[in-house]
N, C-alpha and C positions, 0 to 999 in steps of 0.2 A: 536510425529508424526510431528506436525505443526512446531515445533522449528527446527527440523532436514530436513524439507522439503521432508518428505517421503509420498509416495501416500497413500491415505486412504485405498487402497485395502489391505494394510498390517494388517489393523485392524481386517479383517476376520480371519487371522491367529492367532491372539493373543488371541480371545476368547477361543479357545480349548487350547492354550497354557498355559494360566492362571489356567484352571482347571487341567491341568497335574501337573503345578508346585506346585500349592497350594491345593493338594488333599484333606486335611483335613478342608479346609476353606469353610464355608457356603456361604460366599460371592462369592468366586470363582466358586462354583457349579451354581449359578444363574447368573453369569456374562455373558451378552449376547449383547454387544455393537458391533456394525457392522458398516461398512463404511457409510451407509446412515444416521445412527444416529450420528455418529462423525461429518458428514459433516453439519448436522442441528445444532449441538452443537457448532461447530465452526463458522458457518454463523450468527446463531441467539443468541448466547450466548458469546462466547469469541470476536468476531469481534466488537460488538457494545461497550463492556467494554473497550477493547484496543483503539479502534478508539476515544473514548471520552476522554481517558488519552492523547492520542496524540494531540488531539485538544487543551486541557486544557494546555499542555506544550507549543504549538505553540501561544497560546494566552498570555502566561506569559514571553516568552523570544524571542530573535532575533533568526533568523533561515537561512539556505540557502535553495534554491529550485533547484533541478536538474529535467529536463524534457526532454522527448524524444517522437517524433512522429513516428510512423511507419505505413505502409500500407501492408497488406497481403490479397491478393485476393479481392482487391478493398475496404476493411474495413480498415478504419484508426483508429487510436486511440493514445491518448496523455496519456503518464504515468507521474504522477507528484510525485516526491519524495522530500523528506525534510530531512535535517539534523539539529541538534541542540545540544546544551551543556546542560546535565542534571545538576541538583543541586550537583550530585556526580562528577561533572566535567568529565562525560563521554560523548563522542560523540555518539548520537543515529541517526540511518539512518532508515526511515521508508518510505513506499509507503503511500501517502495521499490518492490518488485516480486515477483511470483511466476514461478518458473521450472519448466517441465515437465522431468521427470527420467526416466531409466530406472530401472526397480525394481531394487534391489540396488546403488544407488550407494555408493561408498566415501566415506570421511572426506575423503580427498584431493581426490576429484571435487567434493565439496559446497563445500569451501574454494575451489577453482578457479571453481566457479560463483559463489560470493559476490564474489570478487575481479573476475570478468569482468563481473558486473552494475555494480559500481562504475566500472569503467574504461569500459564502454559509455556511461557518463554523464558521463565525464571528471571523475570523483571519485577523489581521490588515496587509495589504500588505506592509505597511510601516516598518514593523518589519523584512522584508526581507532584509538580509544584503548582499547576494551574489546570482548569477545565474549561472548555469552550464549547458551546452547542448553539443550535439555533433557539430561538425563544419559546418554543412550545411548551405546553405545561408538563407533559411527560419528561421534558428535559429539566426545567427550572422550576417546576412547581413548588410552591412553598411547603406542602405537606408530603408529598410522594414523588417529586422530581428526582432524576437520576443525580443532579448535583448534590442534593441534600445527602444521598447515601454514599456519595464519594468523599 
C-alpha cells in the first residue's frame, strides 16, 4: 500500500479478501487490520525506522537537496527532498521533511530552514553538493534567493 501510494481505505477491503482467498488459514480467519491500524503502524512503526536509515545515509555521504515552498489558503510549507547515491550505486530520492512557514518567507529564511532541518538531524550541511528549486525569485534570486544563502 505505502510503496504504491495507495490510499489507506483499500486496507478495509483487504481484510475480507484475505479471509476469502485463504479460507483454510487460521491466520486469515483472524486477520483484521484496518485503515486506522495501518496508519498507526506506518506512522509509528515504519516511518521512524526508514527515517533513521535515511538520516544515517545522509550523515555518511554527499547528497543533493531539492526544496519547494508552496502556499495554499494562507498556509505555507517547505518540502525538503534529498537525493544520494547508495553503496549499491543507486540514486535514492526521499522526502526529508516538511516545514510549516509563515506566508511571505524570504529566500534567506528558506535557506535557514533547510540548514536547520539538516542540523536538527545531525546532518552536516557541508555534505550538500547541489541544490535545486523551482525558478521563482525567492529561490534563485540574484540578491536574496535561497540558493545564494546556501
